[in-house]
C-alpha positions, 0 to 999 in steps of 0.5 A: 861871768865876763860877757854877762858883767860887760853886757850889763855895764853897756846897761849900766852905761845908760842909767847911771843914777838907778839905784838897782841898776848900779848895785846889781853892775858892782855885786857883778863886778865883785864877782867877777874879780872873785873869780879871776883871782880864783881861776889865776891861783889856781893856773899859778897852781897848775903850772907849781905841780906840773913843773914839779912832774916835770923837773925829774921826769921830763927835762926837756919839757920842763925848759921848753914850758920854763921858756915859754912861761918868759914868753922868750921868742926864737924870732928875731924881728928887727925893725930897720928904720931909722927915728929920720925916717919915723919921723919926716912919716908922721909929717908926712901923714899931716902935710896938707895937698895941694889939689884940696887948695881950691876945695880948702879956700870955698869952705874957708869963705863960707865959714865966713859968710856964714858967720855972717849970717846971724842964725839959731840953730841946735849948735847953738844950744848948750850942751845937756845932762842927757849927752853928757851922760850918752857921750862917757857911755859910748867910751870905750873902757881900758883905753890908755889916757891921754896927755892928761891921765883922765882914763875913760874909767876914770871919767865914766866910775865919776860921771854923777859928779863930774857931770856938771863941772863938764857941763860948766867945762865944755859950754864955757868953751862953746861960749867963747869959741876956744878949745884947748888946744892940750885937747887935741895934742895924745901920744903917737905910738907905730902899732905894727898889723902885718903889711909896710911896717912903717904905716899904722898906727895909734892916736891917744887922744883925751877924752875930753875932745873926743866927747867935743867931736862927738857932741858937732858931728851929731848937731850938724848930722841934725841939722843936715837932716833937716834942711839947715844951714849945712846942707849945701855942703 
């Protein structure tokens, strides 16, 4: 049932305005939520019955089960990395590599020259409704929100009502060449995935910045494929 709901959510993301698709999706969602509650209730009941039988018959197994339920672990993993080391680690990640200085100057020069040449390409077209729906459909559910506390689930559920507002917001940003600094800000959390514990990290940026990045990348790819001004880059 969970797989069916997940697969149909992709269909709903593609056709959010179709009444049949929308009603069927919410019907599946209600059935899945109800089934989860029933299974959770049955699981709790089975645990209680098991504890009642083990309390007198097998005390050792009884306390083992209690410890497992409390998520106790006998492993004591110490983190020997100091706050100063963490700060330096993240600062180094954003530091500029001097060996790319010439390449950066070359790109700056090309950008200046490109701005002097008046032209019209895919990047100059206003953002359309279909592009908003497509971008929201690419957002993954149940992900942590950024600093604005606007989750992907909120955007997906309210896309029919938010689309006009988002179009006005993004097109105004493109028209005046203003990119809000807050869109590029996010939480940084260390996440150990094996190996050196000061390497991996997760950055939860805003959903708005993801949309703009996807939109610009798609447009640049189209320009390159058509032999536009970004081809030589």
